[in-house]
C-alpha positions as CSV (number, residue, x, y, z in Angstrom):
1,M,134.4,115.3,49.6
2,E,136.5,112.3,49.0
3,E,140.0,111.5,50.8
4,K,142.6,110.9,48.8
5,S,144.8,107.6,48.7
6,Y,148.2,108.1,49.7
7,K,149.3,106.7,46.2
8,E,148.0,109.6,44.7
9,Y,150.4,111.8,46.3
10,L,153.5,109.9,45.7
11,E,154.3,111.1,42.0
12,H,154.4,114.8,43.1
13,I,157.1,114.2,45.5
14,T,160.6,116.0,45.0
15,T,161.7,116.3,48.6
16,F,162.3,113.5,51.4
17,I,162.4,115.0,55.2
18,F,162.7,112.8,57.9
19,D,163.3,112.7,61.6
20,V,166.1,110.0,63.1
21,D,165.2,109.0,66.1
22,G,162.5,106.6,66.1
23,V,162.0,107.0,62.2
24,L,165.6,106.3,61.2
25,T,166.7,104.7,64.1
26,D,164.4,102.6,66.3
27,G,164.4,105.4,68.8
28,T,166.5,103.5,71.7
29,V,169.5,105.1,73.0
30,T,173.0,102.4,73.6
31,I,175.0,104.6,76.3
32,T,178.1,103.6,77.4
33,S,180.4,104.6,80.3
34,T,181.3,107.7,79.4
35,G,178.1,108.9,78.3
36,E,178.2,108.6,74.3
37,M,174.8,107.5,73.4
38,L,175.2,105.1,70.2
39,R,172.0,104.6,68.0
40,R,171.9,102.1,65.1
41,M,170.5,102.6,61.4
42,N,169.4,100.4,58.9
43,I,171.6,99.4,55.8
44,K,168.6,99.1,53.4
45,D,167.5,102.6,55.4
46,G,170.4,104.2,54.2
47,Y,170.5,102.7,50.9
48,A,167.3,104.3,49.7
49,L,168.5,107.4,51.2
50,K,171.9,107.3,48.8
51,T,169.9,106.3,45.9
52,A,167.2,109.0,46.3
53,V,170.6,111.5,46.7
54,D,171.9,110.5,43.5
55,M,168.3,110.3,41.3
56,G,168.4,114.0,42.6
57,Y,165.9,114.3,45.1
58,N,166.1,116.9,47.8
59,V,166.5,114.7,51.0
60,C,166.7,116.7,54.3
61,I,167.5,115.8,57.9
62,I,165.7,117.5,60.7
63,S,166.0,116.1,64.1
64,G,165.9,117.4,67.6
65,G,168.8,115.0,68.7
66,S,172.5,116.4,68.0
67,N,174.5,113.0,68.3
68,E,177.2,113.7,65.4
69,G,177.8,110.3,64.7
70,V,174.7,110.9,63.0
71,R,176.0,113.7,60.8
72,V,178.7,111.8,59.5
73,R,176.7,108.6,58.2
74,L,174.4,110.8,56.5
75,Q,177.1,112.7,55.2
76,G,178.4,109.5,54.1
77,L,175.3,109.0,52.4
78,G,175.1,112.1,50.7
79,V,172.9,114.4,52.6
80,S,173.9,117.5,52.8
81,N,170.9,119.2,54.6
82,I,171.1,118.0,58.1
83,Y,170.1,120.0,60.6
84,L,170.5,118.8,64.2
85,G,169.0,119.6,67.7
86,V,166.4,121.8,66.3
87,H,163.8,122.8,68.6
88,N,161.6,124.2,66.2
89,K,160.7,121.8,63.6
90,I,158.4,123.9,61.5
91,E,160.3,126.8,61.4
92,Q,163.0,125.1,60.1
93,L,160.9,122.9,57.7
94,D,159.8,126.8,56.6
95,I,163.8,127.8,56.1
96,Y,164.9,124.9,54.0
97,L,161.4,125.0,52.0
98,D,161.9,128.7,51.1
99,V,165.3,128.8,50.6
100,N,165.1,125.9,48.1
101,H,162.3,126.7,46.2
102,I,160.6,123.7,47.5
103,K,156.6,123.9,47.3
104,S,155.2,122.3,50.6
105,E,152.9,119.5,48.3
106,N,155.8,118.1,47.0
107,V,157.5,117.1,50.5
108,L,157.2,113.8,52.5
109,Y,158.0,114.0,55.5
110,M,158.1,111.1,57.8
111,G,158.3,111.5,61.6
112,D,157.2,109.4,64.9
113,D,156.2,111.7,68.1
114,I,154.5,114.7,68.9
115,P,157.4,116.9,68.4
116,D,157.0,116.0,64.0
117,F,152.9,117.0,64.6
118,P,153.3,120.6,63.4
119,V,156.2,120.1,60.7
120,M,153.7,116.7,59.5
121,K,150.7,119.5,59.5
122,G,152.7,121.4,56.7
123,V,153.7,119.1,54.1
124,G,151.7,117.1,51.2
125,L,152.6,113.6,52.5
126,P,152.9,113.0,56.2
127,C,153.9,109.3,56.5
128,C,155.3,107.8,60.0
129,P,156.9,104.3,61.0
130,Q,154.5,101.4,62.1
131,D,155.5,102.1,65.5
132,A,154.5,106.2,65.8
133,V,152.6,107.5,68.8
134,P,149.0,107.4,68.0
135,E,148.5,111.4,67.1
136,I,151.0,111.1,64.8
137,K,149.3,107.9,63.3
138,N,145.7,109.7,63.1
139,I,147.2,112.4,60.5
140,S,149.4,110.1,58.6
141,K,148.3,110.4,54.9
142,Y,150.6,106.9,55.1
143,I,151.6,104.4,58.0
144,S,154.4,102.3,57.0
145,H,154.1,98.2,57.7
146,K,157.8,99.0,58.8
147,K,159.3,100.1,62.0
148,G,161.2,103.4,62.8
149,G,165.2,102.2,62.2
150,K,163.6,98.9,60.7
151,G,162.9,99.5,56.5
152,A,160.2,102.5,57.1
153,V,162.6,105.2,55.3
154,R,163.4,102.6,52.9
155,D,159.5,101.5,52.2
156,V,158.5,105.2,51.4
157,I,161.6,106.2,49.0
158,E,161.2,103.0,47.2
159,Q,157.8,103.5,46.9
160,V,157.5,107.2,45.4
161,L,160.8,105.7,43.0
162,K,158.6,102.9,41.6
163,V,155.7,105.1,40.8
164,Q,158.0,108.0,39.4
165,E,159.9,104.8,37.4
166,K,163.1,105.5,38.7
167,W,164.2,102.7,41.2
168,H,167.0,101.1,39.1
169,G,164.6,100.6,36.1
170,N,162.0,99.2,37.9
171,F,163.1,96.0,37.5
172,G,160.1,96.1,34.4
173,A,157.3,96.6,37.1
174,K,155.2,99.2,38.4
175,Y,154.4,99.3,41.9
176,D,150.8,98.6,42.3
């Protein structure tokens, strides 16, 4: 049986789920003298997240990290389903999908490292940034040409919205 192109999954996506470190950030932290860990997020990824929320998509964050600054930033973009400090991501995914009556085949999940592996095996469109670990790249149906924290989130959201003709009127062009 011939494997489907990842583009064939895009029109059925209703839900975006993202890891934080290595996906919404570049995976590095700056540690201040007080022990605070600072992360950087890409403004273009933020714009795409806000656009997806505004367009009525389900947007969810499942992360092992627990930085409250991350929560504040994502809430500011309109993301309300933010699960930080999660040690069992597949359990959190199952709860989220069940409570919100979402089918796993309608979910795009982007992760970058081993803790994302079980979750990615359970969704319709597992994706990763260009700099994800090999094990994650091997199970991804789409590997972004962008690195984590450098536009990978914007890449996948924009592709879905363009295929579904919801990317700001598509400016007259359907994604090819």
